[in-house]
C-alpha positions as CSV (number, residue, x, y, z in Angstrom):
1,X,-23.0,39.4,-7.2
2,X,-23.6,38.0,-3.7
3,X,-27.4,37.8,-4.4
4,X,-26.8,35.7,-7.5
5,X,-24.4,33.3,-5.8
6,X,-27.0,32.7,-3.1
7,X,-29.8,32.1,-5.6
8,X,-27.7,29.9,-7.9
9,X,-28.4,26.5,-6.2
10,X,-32.1,27.3,-6.2
11,X,-32.1,28.3,-9.9
12,X,-30.2,25.2,-10.9
13,X,-32.5,22.9,-9.0
14,X,-35.5,24.6,-10.6
15,X,-34.4,23.9,-14.1
16,X,-33.0,20.3,-13.6
17,X,-34.7,17.0,-13.5
18,X,-37.9,15.4,-14.7
19,X,-41.4,16.6,-14.1
20,X,-44.4,14.3,-14.9
21,X,-48.0,15.4,-15.3
22,X,-50.7,12.7,-15.8
23,X,-53.3,13.1,-18.5
24,X,-56.0,11.0,-20.2
25,X,-56.1,10.6,-23.9
26,X,-59.3,11.0,-26.0
27,X,-59.6,7.2,-26.1
28,X,-59.4,7.0,-22.3
29,X,-55.8,5.7,-21.9
30,X,-53.6,7.0,-19.2
31,X,-50.6,9.0,-20.2
32,X,-48.0,11.4,-18.9
33,X,-46.5,14.6,-20.1
34,X,-42.9,14.6,-19.1
35,X,-40.8,17.7,-19.0
36,X,-37.1,16.9,-19.0
37,X,-34.5,19.6,-18.6
38,X,-31.4,19.1,-20.7
39,X,-29.3,20.6,-18.0
40,X,-28.5,17.2,-16.5
41,X,-31.1,14.9,-18.0
42,X,-30.8,13.0,-21.3
43,X,-33.7,11.8,-23.4
44,X,-32.9,8.3,-22.4
45,X,-33.3,9.2,-18.7
46,X,-36.6,10.8,-19.6
47,X,-37.8,7.6,-21.3
48,X,-36.6,5.6,-18.3
49,X,-38.8,7.7,-16.1
50,X,-41.7,6.9,-18.5
51,X,-41.0,3.2,-18.1
52,X,-41.2,3.6,-14.3
53,X,-44.5,5.4,-14.6
54,X,-46.0,3.0,-17.2
55,X,-45.3,-0.4,-15.8
56,X,-46.4,-2.3,-19.0
57,X,-44.7,-0.1,-21.5
58,X,-45.6,3.1,-23.4
59,X,-45.9,4.7,-26.8
60,X,-44.6,8.2,-27.5
61,X,-47.4,10.6,-28.6
62,X,-45.5,12.5,-31.3
63,X,-48.3,15.1,-31.7
64,X,-47.7,16.3,-28.2
65,X,-43.9,15.8,-27.9
66,X,-41.5,18.7,-28.7
67,X,-38.2,20.3,-27.8
68,X,-38.3,23.8,-26.3
69,X,-35.2,26.0,-26.7
70,X,-34.5,29.4,-25.3
71,X,-32.7,32.3,-27.0
72,X,-29.5,33.7,-25.5
73,X,-30.5,36.9,-23.7
74,X,-27.0,38.1,-23.6
75,X,-27.0,38.6,-19.8
76,X,-24.7,35.6,-19.2
77,X,-27.5,33.4,-17.8
78,X,-28.0,30.2,-19.8
79,X,-31.4,28.5,-19.9
80,X,-31.1,24.9,-20.9
81,X,-33.4,23.4,-23.5
82,X,-36.4,21.3,-22.4
83,X,-37.7,18.1,-23.9
84,X,-41.5,17.6,-23.6
85,X,-42.3,14.0,-24.0
86,X,-45.9,12.8,-24.1
87,X,-46.3,9.1,-23.5
88,X,-49.4,6.8,-23.5
89,X,-49.2,3.9,-21.2
90,X,-50.2,0.3,-22.3
């Protein structure tokens, strides 16, 4: 139990927040693939981060956006869902 309590802050920080990975679309436009943990981040916060990254606005690429959920393993450790949001900058 002592080991789990020492690792808990690290595990929580690893699954929280917003991660942005840049990419280029087939038409040459800049975009970002945002991974937003639902542990402490709402979809609105994820879109706000996209607004920061794309200064002149963005469109959501629905073909690359999806929600990832994890099954309960029964061991008492909860893995929050993740929203993957692909945006194309204007």
